[in-house]
N, C-alpha and C positions, 0 to 999 in steps of 0.2 A: 575633243571631238571636232570633226570637220565635215562640211558638206561640199557638194560640187555643183557648179553652174557651168553648163556647156553651151557653146555657141553653135548655131546650126547653119547648114547650107540651105539654099532655097529648096522648097518641096512644093510640087504642083499636084493637084488632084487629077484624076483621069477623066473627069467630066468634060463635056464640050466646052471649049474655050480655055481649058487648062488654068482655072483660077489659082493664084498663088495661095497656099495655105500657110507656108512659112517663108519669110523673107530671109535672105542671106544676112546673118548677124543676129537674128532673133535668138534670145537666150532662154534656156530651159533648166529648171531645177531637177536634178536626178532624185528619184523617189523610190521607195520600196514598192515592189509589186506583191501585194498580199496573197494572191492566189498561187504564186510560186512558179508560174509557167514561163516567165522570163526573169533574168537576173535583176533587172531594174526597169523602171519606166520613168516618165518625166511629165512635167507640166510647165506651162509657160512661166517664166520668172517674173514675178510681180512684187519683188522686194519683201515678200512675206515668207518666212520659213515655217512651214507647217510640221506637225509631228510625224508626218509620213515621209519626211526627207530621209534619204539613204545616208547613214552616218559612217564615217571612216575614222579609224583610230589615229592615223597619222597622215601628214601631208603626202608622204611617199605612197601610201596606200591609195589615196584619192587620185593622185597623179597617174599611178599605174592603171587604175580603173579608167580614167579619162582617155588614156592612150589606146586601150583595147576595146572599149565599149562602142558598139555600132549604133546605138540609139533605139528608143522605143517611146511612143508609137512611131509608125513609119514616117510621119512628118517631122520628127526630130532626127536630123541627120548631122551628127557632130562633125565640125569642120577642122578640129584640132585645137581650137582656141577654147580655153576654159578658165574658170576662177575657182580656187579653193578658199572657202571661208571658215574661219574658226568660230565655233558656236558653243553656247552653253545652254543647258536646259532651263525652261521656264516652267514653274510649278504653279498650280492653282489649287487652293484649299476648297474642298467641297464636302458637304454633309452626305454621308452614305447611310446613316441610320443613327440610332440612339442607344445608350446603355443606361442602366439605372445609376443614379447619383446618390446623394444622401437621402435617407429615409425621411419622409415628411411626418411630423408629429401625428 
């Protein structure tokens, strides 16, 4: 499995003074958008891969996506630079309930 980190162009807000929201070169992790109204969304890359990351089966699939994706939300504006990272799942054992074990005398 692979994930995709994209690099962004600068994005400025429309408010007075045009403060910069995204600097050229800022990096974003491509993530699943659970409501399904866009193909993918993103969050700022902070070296943590959360379970919402969009997964790709192959490097070629991730690269193809990187070349065509326009970015989301609007302040993520891919500039053509990206990194494909090979990942593996991390599991956590949790208790969800109990079942009867041996009968007590």
